[in-house]
N, C-alpha and C positions, 0 to 999 in steps of 0.2 A: 569345567564344562558348562556351556550355556544351554539351558533348557527353555524351549519355546512352547508355550501352552498352545494346544491345538485349537482352542476356542477363541484365540486372539485373531482379530481381523488383520489381514495383510494389506498394507497401505504403500503404494508406490508413489514417490514424490519426485517430480522433475524440479530442477533448480534448487536442490537441497543444500548446495554449498553457499547460497546467498544468505543475506541477513534474515529474511523471512523463513527460508528453509531450515536454517540452523536452529532458530528459535522454535519453530514448529516441531522439528524432530525431538528436541529436548522436552517439549510439552507433551507430546503424544507417546513417547517411547515406552512408558510404563504400562500403557493400556493397549498398544497396538504394535504389530511387527512392522517396522519401517524399513523400506527398501528404496535406495536411490535409483533413479533412472537418468543416466547421462545421455542426452539426445540433442541433436540440432537438425535443422531442416536440410534434407537432401531430396531432390526430385524423385518421385515415384517410390520412395522407400516404404516398406511395410513394417509396422511396429507391432510387436506381440505383447499383450498385457495379460499377465497372470497374477491377479490380485483381487481383493474384494473392493478396493478403493483406488482411484487414480486422482491425485492432487497435482494439478499442472501450474507450477509457479514459474517455470523457465520462460524467459522472454527478454526483449530488449527494452530497457528503461529509457525514460526521456533524457536526451543528451543536452545538458544546459550549455555545452560548448559549441553545439551545432556543427559537429564535424562528421556525423554519420550520414551515410547515403540513405535515401528513402527506402530502397529495396531491402536494406537491413531490417527495418521495422516490419515490413510486410512478410518477409520470410520467417523471422523469429516469432512474431506475434500472431500472424494470421495463418500462413501456410503450415507451420509446425502444429499449431493448435488444431487445424483441420485433420491432419494426419493422426494426431493423438486421440481426437474425439471419435474419428472413424474406427480406430483400433479399440476404443472403449466400447462402442456399439457392437462390435463383433466379438467381444470378450464376455466372460461370465461376471465381470466386475459389476457391482451394484451402484456405486456412487462415483460421480465425476464432479470435481470442484475445479473451476477455472478462475484463476486470480486475474481479474481484469483491473480496471481503474476508473475512478470518477472522471478522468480525462477522456474516457470513451464517450462521455455525454457532453461535457462542456469545459472549455478552458477558462471561462469567466462565469461567475454566478452572481446575479444581482440581488436575489432574495434568499431562497433556500432550495437546495437541490433535492429532488425526490426521484424515486424510481420511475414515476410516471412522466418525468420531464423528457421531451422529445430530443434525442441525441443530435448534437450538431458539433462534433469535434473539429478542430481546426489544424491540429498538428499531425504529422505522420504517425507519431506514437499513439495519439488518441484514435485516429482513423483506423489504424491497423488493429487495435484492440476492439473497436466497434465492429469491424468486419468479422472478427473472430466470434464475437457475441452473436451477431446475426446468423452466422453459419450454424452455430450450436442451436439457436432457437428455431432454425428452419427445419430441423430434423424432428421426426416423431419420436417421442420418448417411449421405448419399449416398456411393457409392463414389468414391474419389479425393479426398475432402475430409477435413480434420483440424480438430478443434474442441478448444480448450483453455480451461478455466476456471481462472484463477489466483486464489488466495486469499493475498494478501500480508498480513503483519502490519504493525507500525508502520514505515513507510518513512522513511528519513532520508538526507540528503546535502547537499552544498553548495547553498545557495540555499533550503533548506527552513527554515521558521521556526516549527516546531511546538513541542511540549513540550520538546524538547532545547534549544531556544533559551532557554527560561525557565531551565533549569538553568545554561546558560552565563552568563546575566545575574547569577544569584546568585553564582557563583564569581568572575566578573569584578569584581563590586562587593565582593568579600570578605565576603559575607553568610553567616553560618553556615547550613548545611543543617539544617532543623528536623525532617526526617522520618526520622531515623536509626533510630527505634524500629520502623519498618516493615521487616520482612525479607521480601523477595520475589524472584521470578525472572521476568524478562520476555524475550521474543524481540524482536529488532529486525531490520530488513532494510535493508542498504545499497542505495542506488539503483543502484550499479554491479552488484551481484549480481542485482538484478531485471532490469536491461537485458541482462546476460549470459544469464539464463534465457530471455528472449524471443528473443534471437538464436539460441540453440541450438535452440529449438523451430522456428524458421523454417528453419534450415539442415539439420535432421535429420528426414527424413520417416518414420523408423522409430520415432519416439517416439509411443506410442499416444495417441489422443484421451482426454480425461478431465479430472478435477479434480486440481489440484496446489497444495498449500500452498507458499508461498515465504517462507523465513526464513534468517537468517544461521546459521552453523555451531554457535553456542552461545548460551545465554541468559545474561543478566547481571542482577544486582540493581541497584536504583537507587543504593544506596550505592557499588557498584562503579563505576557511571557517574560519580558525583561525584568519586571518586578518580581515575578516568581523565581526566576533564575538568581537574581541578586539575593533574595531571601534564603534560597536553598544553599548558596555558597557563603552566606554570611557577609556579603559585600554590598555596599551601597550602589544602587543602580542610578545612573545619571541619564535622564532623558532630555535631549535637546529637540526643539521644534524648528529645525531649519526649513526654509522655504521649499515646498515640494518641487518647484521648477529647478532649483539648484540640484536637488538629489537626482531628479530624472536626467539632467545633463551629465552628472557624474557617472550614472549607471550606463549611459550610452558610451561614455569614454571608456568605461570598464569593458565593454564589448570589444573595443578596438585593442586595448592594452592588456586584455585578459586579467583584469583585476578581480579581487574577491566579490566586489559589488558590480553586477552587470544587470541588464534589463530583465533577464529571466529570473534572477535571484530577487531583485527588487519586487517583481510581480508576486513571487511566492511569499515574500515577507510582508507585503503591505496590501495586497488585494483582498477583497471579501471573497470567501469561499466556504459557505456554510452548508454542511451535508446532513440531511436527516437520517437517523438510524432507526426510526420508529418501526419500520417493517420487520427488520431482523430481530429487534428486541421483542416485538409482539409474537413473532414466529417461534422464538426460543422459549418465551414465557418466563424469562429470568432477566434480572438486571445485569449489566456488564460488571465484572468484578472490580475494575479499577476506574476511579474517577479521572476526569481529564487532568485535574491538578496533580493528583498523586502519581499518575503515569508520567507526567512531565518532570516531576521531582526526581523520580527514579532514573529517568534518562539523564538529567543534569548531574546527579550524583555519580553516575557511571562515567561521565566525562571527567569529573574531578579525580576519580580513581585511576583512569587511564593516564592522567597527567603525571601521577606519582611514579 
């Protein structure tokens, strides 16, 4: 028989079956009663929220294959968020956390991205998330409620098969890394650090409502990632510095032939995208538990385990 303590907060999570949702559930389940909410946008639907907390993770992620219709983003990321936020305002729930993205602000970052940066998203993904943020911010926050908009950068961790998995396959197969000529700096976010931030927001009612970017404690270049990956796997990493023009041409060819390297993936692997986490760290008053390097090592080790 399962006994639920009456003093545990009830937390409803949308999108709980996704990568972030599964990890967040495991991270919070000892301290909170977690309930999934399966929901998708339907016109004029009314949603009932019976919990202390609503964490909204569900949405449509960026489609690197570019086959999704624009309306899919606006319904999943904007219209559904409006419905859920309205339901939250009408409920007795005290905390609303919306998982947005740094792409709601900018697709390219020349220096460092801060919360104060004026948003100028270019993709339907970023624009739809930005519209959702603006809708939330346009509402007056009732007394006793707290509202947090989180903007994570590239999230990684055990079980995630994004661009870092592509790097793993290259090193694991002893293929030379051909993008050494691209010198860049990018921010990453360990899933454990993201879960830590969410738990702190739930536990500390003195943290002000608002927008918070979430990133690891330092940025790394892709070349540094390759070296870290090689060291973690105990394999020598070979970095080639092929002409950038050649690589760009091959990535455009990848768009047409649906190859692993396309323009979208090249952009994610080689562009600068440094995200400041100073606001959230100051608000929490604690350092993030996992360093950028350690988080990446854990992710890379998980790829190795999955391979066995």
